[in-house]
ZADO-1210 file (C-alpha; in nm, 4 decimals, padded with zeros to 6 digits):
<atoms>
<atom x="-05.4152" y="-11.2283" z="-03.7895" code="MET" pos="1"/>
<atom x="-05.6925" y="-11.2195" z="-03.6812" code="THR" pos="2"/>
<atom x="-05.5480" y="-11.0218" z="-03.4029" code="LEU" pos="3"/>
<atom x="-05.5896" y="-11.1915" z="-03.3683" code="GLY" pos="4"/>
<atom x="-05.5174" y="-11.4037" z="-03.4613" code="THR" pos="5"/>
<atom x="-05.6553" y="-11.2065" z="-03.3317" code="GLY" pos="6"/>
<atom x="-05.5822" y="-11.0470" z="-03.1850" code="ALA" pos="7"/>
<atom x="-05.7824" y="-11.1591" z="-03.1631" code="ARG" pos="8"/>
<atom x="-05.6240" y="-11.5049" z="-03.1381" code="PHE" pos="9"/>
<atom x="-05.3854" y="-11.5294" z="-02.8276" code="GLU" pos="10"/>
<atom x="-05.4295" y="-11.8832" z="-02.6986" code="VAL" pos="11"/>
<atom x="-05.4826" y="-11.8841" z="-02.3237" code="ARG" pos="12"/>
<atom x="-05.3476" y="-12.2334" z="-02.2826" code="ALA" pos="13"/>
<atom x="-05.3633" y="-12.4137" z="-01.9491" code="ALA" pos="14"/>
<atom x="-05.0193" y="-12.5024" z="-01.8214" code="ILE" pos="15"/>
<atom x="-04.9272" y="-12.8611" z="-01.7321" code="PRO" pos="16"/>
<atom x="-04.8985" y="-12.7866" z="-01.3589" code="LEU" pos="17"/>
<atom x="-05.2524" y="-12.6540" z="-01.3504" code="TRP" pos="18"/>
<atom x="-05.3805" y="-12.9555" z="-01.5363" code="LEU" pos="19"/>
<atom x="-05.2090" y="-13.1934" z="-01.2979" code="ARG" pos="20"/>
<atom x="-05.3764" y="-13.0188" z="-01.0044" code="LEU" pos="21"/>
<atom x="-05.7221" y="-13.0415" z="-01.1624" code="VAL" pos="22"/>
<atom x="-05.7143" y="-13.3870" z="-01.3239" code="PHE" pos="23"/>
<atom x="-05.5581" y="-13.7148" z="-01.2165" code="PRO" pos="24"/>
<atom x="-05.3014" y="-13.8466" z="-01.4622" code="LEU" pos="25"/>
<atom x="-05.3903" y="-14.0294" z="-01.7829" code="ASP" pos="26"/>
<atom x="-05.7448" y="-13.9086" z="-01.8377" code="MET" pos="27"/>
<atom x="-05.9236" y="-13.9382" z="-02.1704" code="ARG" pos="28"/>
<atom x="-06.0492" y="-13.5879" z="-02.2539" code="VAL" pos="29"/>
<atom x="-06.2853" y="-13.4991" z="-02.5409" code="ALA" pos="30"/>
<atom x="-06.2468" y="-13.1521" z="-02.6957" code="ILE" pos="31"/>
<atom x="-06.4975" y="-12.9934" z="-02.9337" code="ALA" pos="32"/>
<atom x="-06.3256" y="-12.7932" z="-03.2077" code="GLY" pos="33"/>
<atom x="-05.9836" y="-12.7997" z="-03.3735" code="ALA" pos="34"/>
<atom x="-05.9254" y="-12.4271" z="-03.3684" code="GLY" pos="35"/>
<atom x="-05.6164" y="-12.2860" z="-03.1996" code="LEU" pos="36"/>
<atom x="-05.7774" y="-12.2998" z="-02.8553" code="ALA" pos="37"/>
<atom x="-05.8856" y="-12.6632" z="-02.8917" code="GLY" pos="38"/>
<atom x="-05.5557" y="-12.7775" z="-03.0396" code="LEU" pos="39"/>
<atom x="-05.3480" y="-12.5891" z="-02.7814" code="ALA" pos="40"/>
<atom x="-05.5624" y="-12.7345" z="-02.5019" code="CYS" pos="41"/>
<atom x="-05.5027" y="-13.0837" z="-02.6410" code="ALA" pos="42"/>
<atom x="-05.1289" y="-13.0234" z="-02.6707" code="LYS" pos="43"/>
<atom x="-05.1007" y="-12.9144" z="-02.3091" code="TYR" pos="44"/>
<atom x="-05.3173" y="-13.2037" z="-02.1946" code="LEU" pos="45"/>
<atom x="-05.0639" y="-13.4341" z="-02.3620" code="CYS" pos="46"/>
<atom x="-04.7865" y="-13.2478" z="-02.1818" code="ASP" pos="47"/>
<atom x="-04.9638" y="-13.3252" z="-01.8554" code="ALA" pos="48"/>
<atom x="-04.9958" y="-13.6957" z="-01.9325" code="GLY" pos="49"/>
<atom x="-05.3532" y="-13.7110" z="-02.0593" code="HIS" pos="50"/>
<atom x="-05.5058" y="-13.8445" z="-02.3821" code="THR" pos="51"/>
<atom x="-05.7114" y="-13.5831" z="-02.5711" code="PRO" pos="52"/>
<atom x="-05.9598" y="-13.6573" z="-02.8490" code="ILE" pos="53"/>
<atom x="-06.0197" y="-13.3460" z="-03.0627" code="VAL" pos="54"/>
<atom x="-06.3392" y="-13.3438" z="-03.2708" code="LEU" pos="55"/>
<atom x="-06.3733" y="-13.0925" z="-03.5553" code="GLU" pos="56"/>
<atom x="-06.6936" y="-13.0607" z="-03.7553" code="GLY" pos="57"/>
<atom x="-06.5303" y="-12.9288" z="-04.0703" code="ARG" pos="58"/>
<atom x="-06.2704" y="-13.0863" z="-04.2954" code="ASP" pos="59"/>
<atom x="-06.0035" y="-12.8288" z="-04.2125" code="VAL" pos="60"/>
<atom x="-05.7978" y="-12.7382" z="-03.9068" code="LEU" pos="61"/>
<atom x="-05.7780" y="-12.3928" z="-03.7544" code="GLY" pos="62"/>
<atom x="-06.1230" y="-12.2585" z="-03.6676" code="GLY" pos="63"/>
<atom x="-06.1003" y="-11.8835" z="-03.7221" code="LYS" pos="64"/>
<atom x="-05.7559" y="-11.9222" z="-03.8807" code="VAL" pos="65"/>
<atom x="-05.8712" y="-12.1917" z="-04.1229" code="ALA" pos="66"/>
<atom x="-05.7641" y="-12.1738" z="-04.4889" code="ALA" pos="67"/>
<atom x="-05.8632" y="-12.3583" z="-04.8031" code="TRP" pos="68"/>
<atom x="-05.6702" y="-12.4519" z="-05.1170" code="GLN" pos="69"/>
<atom x="-05.8413" y="-12.4064" z="-05.4531" code="ASP" pos="70"/>
<atom x="-05.8032" y="-12.6233" z="-05.7615" code="GLU" pos="71"/>
<atom x="-05.5119" y="-12.4100" z="-05.8812" code="ASP" pos="72"/>
<atom x="-05.3204" y="-12.4721" z="-05.5589" code="GLY" pos="73"/>
<atom x="-05.3700" y="-12.1209" z="-05.4211" code="ASP" pos="74"/>
<atom x="-05.4709" y="-12.0687" z="-05.0593" code="TRP" pos="75"/>
<atom x="-05.7433" y="-11.8389" z="-04.9369" code="TYR" pos="76"/>
<atom x="-05.7932" y="-11.7563" z="-04.5706" code="GLU" pos="77"/>
<atom x="-06.0612" y="-11.6200" z="-04.3398" code="THR" pos="78"/>
<atom x="-05.8698" y="-11.2929" z="-04.3026" code="GLY" pos="79"/>
<atom x="-05.5300" y="-11.1398" z="-04.2463" code="LEU" pos="80"/>
<atom x="-05.3800" y="-11.3097" z="-03.9418" code="HIS" pos="81"/>
<atom x="-05.1351" y="-11.1028" z="-03.7397" code="ILE" pos="82"/>
<atom x="-04.9263" y="-11.2219" z="-03.4464" code="PHE" pos="83"/>
<atom x="-04.8359" y="-10.9458" z="-03.2010" code="PHE" pos="84"/>
<atom x="-04.5423" y="-10.9361" z="-02.9652" code="GLY" pos="85"/>
<atom x="-04.7918" y="-10.9178" z="-02.6786" code="ALA" pos="86"/>
<atom x="-04.9121" y="-11.2723" z="-02.7551" code="TYR" pos="87"/>
<atom x="-04.6786" y="-11.4323" z="-02.4988" code="ARG" pos="88"/>
<atom x="-04.8639" y="-11.7621" z="-02.4695" code="ASN" pos="89"/>
<atom x="-04.8807" y="-11.8002" z="-02.8454" code="MET" pos="90"/>
<atom x="-04.5103" y="-11.7252" z="-02.8788" code="ARG" pos="91"/>
<atom x="-04.4358" y="-11.9815" z="-02.6075" code="GLN" pos="92"/>
<atom x="-04.6380" y="-12.2365" z="-02.8064" code="LEU" pos="93"/>
<atom x="-04.4329" y="-12.1609" z="-03.1191" code="PHE" pos="94"/>
<atom x="-04.1148" y="-12.2080" z="-02.9169" code="ALA" pos="95"/>
<atom x="-04.2296" y="-12.5398" z="-02.7703" code="GLU" pos="96"/>
<atom x="-04.3121" y="-12.6672" z="-03.1193" code="LEU" pos="97"/>
<atom x="-03.9755" y="-12.5408" z="-03.2490" code="ASN" pos="98"/>
<atom x="-04.1406" y="-12.3359" z="-03.5257" code="ILE" pos="99"/>
<atom x="-04.0458" y="-11.9841" z="-03.4149" code="GLU" pos="100"/>
<atom x="-03.8735" y="-11.9309" z="-03.7505" code="ASP" pos="101"/>
<atom x="-04.2158" y="-11.9425" z="-03.9181" code="ARG" pos="102"/>
<atom x="-04.3014" y="-11.6014" z="-03.7748" code="LEU" pos="103"/>
<atom x="-04.1865" y="-11.3201" z="-04.0032" code="GLN" pos="104"/>
<atom x="-04.1418" y="-11.0110" z="-03.7866" code="TRP" pos="105"/>
<atom x="-04.1894" y="-10.6689" z="-03.9437" code="LYS" pos="106"/>
<atom x="-04.0486" y="-10.3294" z="-03.8513" code="SER" pos="107"/>
<atom x="-04.2170" y="-10.1874" z="-03.5418" code="HIS" pos="108"/>
<atom x="-04.4715" y="-09.9633" z="-03.7120" code="SER" pos="109"/>
<atom x="-04.8464" y="-09.9411" z="-03.7594" code="MET" pos="110"/>
<atom x="-04.9460" y="-09.8119" z="-04.1008" code="ILE" pos="111"/>
<atom x="-05.2969" y="-09.7029" z="-04.1928" code="PHE" pos="112"/>
<atom x="-05.4432" y="-09.6211" z="-04.5304" code="ASN" pos="113"/>
<atom x="-05.5848" y="-09.2696" z="-04.5386" code="GLN" pos="114"/>
<atom x="-05.9384" y="-09.3028" z="-04.6636" code="ARG" pos="115"/>
<atom x="-05.9714" y="-08.9352" z="-04.7591" code="GLU" pos="116"/>
<atom x="-05.6470" y="-08.9449" z="-04.9554" code="ASN" pos="117"/>
<atom x="-05.6280" y="-09.2790" z="-05.1420" code="PRO" pos="118"/>
<atom x="-05.2782" y="-09.4088" z="-05.1997" code="GLY" pos="119"/>
<atom x="-05.1315" y="-09.2268" z="-04.8990" code="SER" pos="120"/>
<atom x="-05.0549" y="-09.3784" z="-04.5612" code="TYR" pos="121"/>
<atom x="-05.0326" y="-09.2636" z="-04.2030" code="SER" pos="122"/>
<atom x="-04.7580" y="-09.4174" z="-03.9884" code="ARG" pos="123"/>
<atom x="-04.7129" y="-09.4770" z="-03.6187" code="PHE" pos="124"/>
<atom x="-04.3439" y="-09.5606" z="-03.5789" code="ASP" pos="125"/>
<atom x="-04.2341" y="-09.7078" z="-03.2454" code="PHE" pos="126"/>
<atom x="-03.8728" y="-09.6213" z="-03.1525" code="PRO" pos="127"/>
<atom x="-03.6526" y="-09.8779" z="-02.9798" code="ASP" pos="128"/>
<atom x="-03.7022" y="-09.7415" z="-02.6276" code="ILE" pos="129"/>
<atom x="-03.8864" y="-09.8901" z="-02.3261" code="PRO" pos="130"/>
<atom x="-04.2651" y="-09.8961" z="-02.2979" code="ALA" pos="131"/>
<atom x="-04.4787" y="-09.6938" z="-02.2594" code="PRO" pos="132"/>
<atom x="-04.2498" y="-09.4229" z="-02.3964" code="PHE" pos="133"/>
<atom x="-04.2185" y="-09.5872" z="-02.7389" code="ASN" pos="134"/>
<atom x="-04.5985" y="-09.5900" z="-02.7731" code="GLY" pos="135"/>
<atom x="-04.6263" y="-09.2288" z="-02.6590" code="VAL" pos="136"/>
<atom x="-04.3574" y="-09.1316" z="-02.9112" code="ALA" pos="137"/>
<atom x="-04.5415" y="-09.3168" z="-03.1880" code="ALA" pos="138"/>
<atom x="-04.8660" y="-09.1325" z="-03.1132" code="ILE" pos="139"/>
<atom x="-04.7016" y="-08.7926" z="-03.0749" code="LEU" pos="140"/>
<atom x="-04.5015" y="-08.8435" z="-03.3928" code="GLY" pos="141"/>
<atom x="-04.8120" y="-08.8941" z="-03.6059" code="ASN" pos="142"/>
<atom x="-04.9397" y="-08.5611" z="-03.7368" code="ASN" pos="143"/>
<atom x="-05.1471" y="-08.6544" z="-04.0409" code="ASP" pos="144"/>
<atom x="-05.4087" y="-08.8759" z="-03.8701" code="MET" pos="145"/>
<atom x="-05.4346" y="-08.7291" z="-03.5208" code="LEU" pos="146"/>
<atom x="-05.4471" y="-08.3595" z="-03.4397" code="SER" pos="147"/>
<atom x="-05.2902" y="-08.2397" z="-03.1161" code="TRP" pos="148"/>
<atom x="-05.6294" y="-08.1989" z="-02.9404" code="PRO" pos="149"/>
<atom x="-05.7156" y="-08.5553" z="-03.0484" code="GLU" pos="150"/>
<atom x="-05.3825" y="-08.6860" z="-02.9204" code="LYS" pos="151"/>
<atom x="-05.4398" y="-08.5187" z="-02.5842" code="ILE" pos="152"/>
<atom x="-05.7977" y="-08.6499" z="-02.5572" code="ALA" pos="153"/>
<atom x="-05.6890" y="-09.0018" z="-02.6461" code="PHE" pos="154"/>
<atom x="-05.3939" y="-08.9922" z="-02.4043" code="ALA" pos="155"/>
<atom x="-05.6185" y="-08.8707" z="-02.1209" code="LYS" pos="156"/>
<atom x="-05.8573" y="-09.1567" z="-02.1894" code="GLY" pos="157"/>
<atom x="-05.5796" y="-09.4153" z="-02.1754" code="LEU" pos="158"/>
<atom x="-05.4141" y="-09.2886" z="-01.8560" code="ILE" pos="159"/>
<atom x="-05.6605" y="-09.4727" z="-01.6233" code="PRO" pos="160"/>
<atom x="-05.5947" y="-09.7974" z="-01.8097" code="ALA" pos="161"/>
<atom x="-05.2201" y="-09.7494" z="-01.7746" code="MET" pos="162"/>
<atom x="-05.2334" y="-09.6554" z="-01.4059" code="LEU" pos="163"/>
<atom x="-05.5136" y="-09.8807" z="-01.2798" code="ARG" pos="164"/>
<atom x="-05.4557" y="-10.1668" z="-01.5203" code="GLY" pos="165"/>
<atom x="-05.7001" y="-10.4483" z="-01.5833" code="GLN" pos="166"/>
<atom x="-05.9517" y="-10.3565" z="-01.3071" code="PRO" pos="167"/>
<atom x="-06.0274" y="-10.0313" z="-01.4899" code="TYR" pos="168"/>
<atom x="-06.0358" y="-10.2122" z="-01.8233" code="VAL" pos="169"/>
<atom x="-06.2918" y="-10.4611" z="-01.6854" code="GLU" pos="170"/>
<atom x="-06.5092" y="-10.1776" z="-01.5524" code="GLU" pos="171"/>
<atom x="-06.5359" y="-10.0409" z="-01.9062" code="CYS" pos="172"/>
<atom x="-06.7214" y="-10.3513" z="-02.0221" code="ASP" pos="173"/>
<atom x="-07.0427" y="-10.1487" z="-01.9754" code="ARG" pos="174"/>
<atom x="-06.9474" y="-09.9423" z="-02.2838" code="TYR" pos="175"/>
<atom x="-06.9036" y="-10.0334" z="-02.6460" code="SER" pos="176"/>
<atom x="-06.5808" y="-09.9011" z="-02.7963" code="TRP" pos="177"/>
<atom x="-06.7726" y="-09.6300" z="-02.9853" code="THR" pos="178"/>
<atom x="-06.9365" y="-09.5202" z="-02.6575" code="GLU" pos="179"/>
<atom x="-06.5972" y="-09.5116" z="-02.4842" code="TRP" pos="180"/>
<atom x="-06.4558" y="-09.2866" z="-02.7556" code="LEU" pos="181"/>
<atom x="-06.7531" y="-09.0510" z="-02.7314" code="ARG" pos="182"/>
<atom x="-06.7222" y="-09.0454" z="-02.3529" code="LEU" pos="183"/>
<atom x="-06.3670" y="-08.9140" z="-02.3971" code="HIS" pos="184"/>
<atom x="-06.4567" y="-08.6668" z="-02.6746" code="ASN" pos="185"/>
<atom x="-06.2566" y="-08.8497" z="-02.9388" code="ILE" pos="186"/>
<atom x="-06.3946" y="-08.7719" z="-03.2870" code="PRO" pos="187"/>
<atom x="-06.5878" y="-09.0274" z="-03.4905" code="GLU" pos="188"/>
<atom x="-06.3273" y="-08.9833" z="-03.7652" code="ARG" pos="189"/>
<atom x="-06.0644" y="-09.1544" z="-03.5489" code="VAL" pos="190"/>
<atom x="-06.3033" y="-09.4438" z="-03.4963" code="ASN" pos="191"/>
<atom x="-06.3609" y="-09.4720" z="-03.8708" code="ASP" pos="192"/>
<atom x="-05.9963" y="-09.4478" z="-03.9702" code="GLU" pos="193"/>
<atom x="-05.8357" y="-09.6609" z="-03.6988" code="VAL" pos="194"/>
<atom x="-06.0733" y="-09.8654" z="-03.4887" code="PHE" pos="195"/>
<atom x="-06.3168" y="-10.0176" z="-03.7374" code="ILE" pos="196"/>
<atom x="-06.0278" y="-10.2264" z="-03.8668" code="ALA" pos="197"/>
<atom x="-05.9038" y="-10.3028" z="-03.5153" code="MET" pos="198"/>
<atom x="-06.2476" y="-10.4089" z="-03.3865" code="ALA" pos="199"/>
<atom x="-06.3032" y="-10.6392" z="-03.6828" code="LYS" pos="200"/>
<atom x="-05.9567" y="-10.7861" z="-03.6376" code="ALA" pos="201"/>
<atom x="-06.0184" y="-10.8512" z="-03.2686" code="LEU" pos="202"/>
<atom x="-06.3661" y="-10.9996" z="-03.2884" code="ASN" pos="203"/>
<atom x="-06.5079" y="-10.9655" z="-03.6420" code="PHE" pos="204"/>
<atom x="-06.7571" y="-10.6969" z="-03.5312" code="ILE" pos="205"/>
<atom x="-06.7850" y="-10.3173" z="-03.5501" code="ASP" pos="206"/>
<atom x="-06.6729" y="-10.0684" z="-03.2802" code="PRO" pos="207"/>
<atom x="-07.0337" y="-09.9971" z="-03.1795" code="ASP" pos="208"/>
<atom x="-07.0786" y="-10.3674" z="-03.0989" code="GLU" pos="209"/>
<atom x="-06.7475" y="-10.4682" z="-02.9431" code="ILE" pos="210"/>
<atom x="-06.6934" y="-10.4155" z="-02.5702" code="SER" pos="211"/>
<atom x="-06.4436" y="-10.1427" z="-02.4906" code="SER" pos="212"/>
<atom x="-06.2809" y="-10.3935" z="-02.2528" code="THR" pos="213"/>
<atom x="-06.1613" y="-10.5946" z="-02.5539" code="VAL" pos="214"/>
<atom x="-05.9995" y="-10.2972" z="-02.7278" code="VAL" pos="215"/>
<atom x="-05.8572" y="-10.1462" z="-02.4081" code="LEU" pos="216"/>
<atom x="-05.7008" y="-10.4809" z="-02.3133" code="THR" pos="217"/>
<atom x="-05.5147" y="-10.4857" z="-02.6449" code="ALA" pos="218"/>
<atom x="-05.4133" y="-10.1185" z="-02.6255" code="LEU" pos="219"/>
<atom x="-05.2963" y="-10.1556" z="-02.2666" code="ASN" pos="220"/>
<atom x="-05.0756" y="-10.4507" z="-02.3615" code="ARG" pos="221"/>
<atom x="-04.9350" y="-10.2481" z="-02.6504" code="PHE" pos="222"/>
<atom x="-04.8510" y="-09.9602" z="-02.4160" code="LEU" pos="223"/>
<atom x="-04.7118" y="-10.1705" z="-02.1305" code="GLN" pos="224"/>
<atom x="-04.4830" y="-10.3994" z="-02.3352" code="GLU" pos="225"/>
<atom x="-04.2043" y="-10.2595" z="-02.5535" code="SER" pos="226"/>
<atom x="-04.2635" y="-10.5115" z="-02.8323" code="ASP" pos="227"/>
<atom x="-04.6338" y="-10.5593" z="-02.7601" code="GLY" pos="228"/>
<atom x="-04.7536" y="-10.3959" z="-03.0823" code="SER" pos="229"/>
<atom x="-04.4796" y="-10.5356" z="-03.3035" code="LYS" pos="230"/>
<atom x="-04.6325" y="-10.7556" z="-03.5742" code="MET" pos="231"/>
<atom x="-04.5409" y="-11.0819" z="-03.7397" code="ALA" pos="232"/>
<atom x="-04.7002" y="-11.2838" z="-04.0165" code="PHE" pos="233"/>
<atom x="-04.6966" y="-11.6586" z="-04.0590" code="LEU" pos="234"/>
<atom x="-04.4809" y="-11.7785" z="-04.3497" code="ASP" pos="235"/>
<atom x="-04.7654" y="-11.9780" z="-04.5046" code="GLY" pos="236"/>
<atom x="-05.1210" y="-12.0961" z="-04.4516" code="ASN" pos="237"/>
<atom x="-05.2153" y="-12.1544" z="-04.0839" code="PRO" pos="238"/>
<atom x="-05.3542" y="-12.5102" z="-04.1152" code="PRO" pos="239"/>
<atom x="-05.0225" y="-12.6436" z="-04.2475" code="GLN" pos="240"/>
<atom x="-04.7696" y="-12.4078" z="-04.0927" code="ARG" pos="241"/>
<atom x="-04.9175" y="-12.3761" z="-03.7420" code="LEU" pos="242"/>
<atom x="-05.2024" y="-12.6203" z="-03.6786" code="CYS" pos="243"/>
<atom x="-05.0410" y="-12.9309" z="-03.8273" code="GLN" pos="244"/>
<atom x="-04.7336" y="-12.9144" z="-03.5988" code="PRO" pos="245"/>
<atom x="-04.9704" y="-12.9043" z="-03.3003" code="ILE" pos="246"/>
<atom x="-05.1585" y="-13.2058" z="-03.4379" code="VAL" pos="247"/>
<atom x="-04.8286" y="-13.3892" z="-03.4895" code="ASP" pos="248"/>
<atom x="-04.7338" y="-13.3181" z="-03.1280" code="SER" pos="249"/>
<atom x="-05.0708" y="-13.4502" z="-03.0085" code="ILE" pos="250"/>
<atom x="-05.0834" y="-13.7677" z="-03.2160" code="THR" pos="251"/>
<atom x="-04.7190" y="-13.8562" z="-03.1484" code="ALA" pos="252"/>
<atom x="-04.8151" y="-13.8992" z="-02.7828" code="ARG" pos="253"/>
<atom x="-05.1330" y="-14.0987" z="-02.8317" code="GLY" pos="254"/>
<atom x="-05.3868" y="-13.8195" z="-02.8708" code="GLY" pos="255"/>
<atom x="-05.6384" y="-13.8068" z="-03.1542" code="GLU" pos="256"/>
<atom x="-05.7613" y="-13.5336" z="-03.3902" code="VAL" pos="257"/>
<atom x="-06.0684" y="-13.6092" z="-03.6037" code="HIS" pos="258"/>
<atom x="-06.1980" y="-13.3920" z="-03.8877" code="LEU" pos="259"/>
<atom x="-06.5500" y="-13.4261" z="-04.0341" code="ASP" pos="260"/>
<atom x="-06.6752" y="-13.5013" z="-03.6831" code="ALA" pos="261"/>
<atom x="-06.9546" y="-13.2486" z="-03.6143" code="PRO" pos="262"/>
<atom x="-07.0875" y="-13.2288" z="-03.2600" code="LEU" pos="263"/>
<atom x="-07.4650" y="-13.2875" z="-03.2727" code="ARG" pos="264"/>
<atom x="-07.5480" y="-13.3269" z="-02.9065" code="GLU" pos="265"/>
<atom x="-07.3844" y="-13.3059" z="-02.5653" code="ILE" pos="266"/>
<atom x="-07.5231" y="-13.6073" z="-02.3794" code="GLU" pos="267"/>
<atom x="-07.5783" y="-13.5717" z="-02.0059" code="LEU" pos="268"/>
<atom x="-07.5989" y="-13.8026" z="-01.7091" code="ASN" pos="269"/>
<atom x="-07.8933" y="-13.7876" z="-01.4701" code="ALA" pos="270"/>
<atom x="-07.6973" y="-13.5529" z="-01.2419" code="ASP" pos="271"/>
<atom x="-07.6322" y="-13.3092" z="-01.5262" code="GLY" pos="272"/>
<atom x="-07.2700" y="-13.4005" z="-01.5852" code="THR" pos="273"/>
<atom x="-07.1518" y="-13.4663" z="-01.9397" code="VAL" pos="274"/>
<atom x="-07.1535" y="-13.8317" z="-02.0408" code="SER" pos="275"/>
<atom x="-07.0385" y="-13.7952" z="-02.3993" code="GLY" pos="276"/>
<atom x="-07.0435" y="-13.6141" z="-02.7335" code="PHE" pos="277"/>
<atom x="-07.2849" y="-13.7322" z="-03.0002" code="ARG" pos="278"/>
<atom x="-07.1033" y="-13.7010" z="-03.3332" code="ILE" pos="279"/>
<atom x="-07.2995" y="-13.6764" z="-03.6568" code="GLY" pos="280"/>
<atom x="-07.2302" y="-13.9181" z="-03.9382" code="GLY" pos="281"/>
<atom x="-07.1210" y="-13.7346" z="-04.2551" code="ILE" pos="282"/>
<atom x="-06.9346" y="-13.8345" z="-04.5705" code="LYS" pos="283"/>
<atom x="-07.0337" y="-14.1963" z="-04.5327" code="GLY" pos="284"/>
<atom x="-06.9454" y="-14.2235" z="-04.1643" code="GLN" pos="285"/>
<atom x="-07.1824" y="-14.3615" z="-03.9039" code="GLU" pos="286"/>
<atom x="-07.2970" y="-14.1346" z="-03.6214" code="SER" pos="287"/>
<atom x="-07.1365" y="-14.2266" z="-03.2902" code="ARG" pos="288"/>
<atom x="-07.0946" y="-14.1237" z="-02.9309" code="THR" pos="289"/>
<atom x="-06.7527" y="-14.0303" z="-02.7947" code="ILE" pos="290"/>
<atom x="-06.7180" y="-14.0956" z="-02.4242" code="GLN" pos="291"/>
<atom x="-06.4358" y="-13.9642" z="-02.2117" code="ALA" pos="292"/>
<atom x="-06.3352" y="-13.9000" z="-01.8518" code="ASP" pos="293"/>
<atom x="-06.3719" y="-13.5276" z="-01.9104" code="ALA" pos="294"/>
<atom x="-06.4915" y="-13.2861" z="-02.1797" code="THR" pos="295"/>
</atoms>
């Protein structure tokens, strides 16, 4: 998944109670983008009694998890989308849509291709014991990717994140992930073999560009939750197997989802508040303005 999905992709959906506190009931709310965040937002707005209008510029659902079908009927995606055990909000969304069986859970292991020895793999196997001991065991049990000095250096670097939690992780936003590794004397080889793939999965960028806060947040969740790093794959393409059930939930309760509706301009009132979305006319459609109680 994009870790993503991505990780990159845990949907931080607003809960109905929160929405009821912020908005009066039965508001018309315009949402730009039919990615997972936009669709989940719309679904929870429906739960809270509102009417969302989702506007997507492309002709496909999903945003970063979009997929396209070619003339032979085969699907191609934007990347490998992984769902981790740590994605609690996403898993709750699957449960609410009654599609949990569409997640195919794998054995609790992380397997890396060894670049210097093509065709061979390095494994981090997580035993069925409580966190963080299963993660520690997985790291200590790997002897072909990490040397003992590297294991010790990496463990020392992660101890503040484990003990101080998110405040420490947020402080590390001043460093890129590559800088954080250098600060803790972790060799560049480990970055190349492990974290290039992880950084791209989390945010589609390299370790020298991604904030260390992003990577440490993921690693800390993996270490703090016994099944946090366990992986699942969707049993088909995301637009049909994940996004469409969300759309069905939205439209069944009066909400709307529009494809081919690119946002051209956010129109403002004199006081600077949003008055509407100006939608471009494509594929024979007229341009139009969508007005709502909130955006």
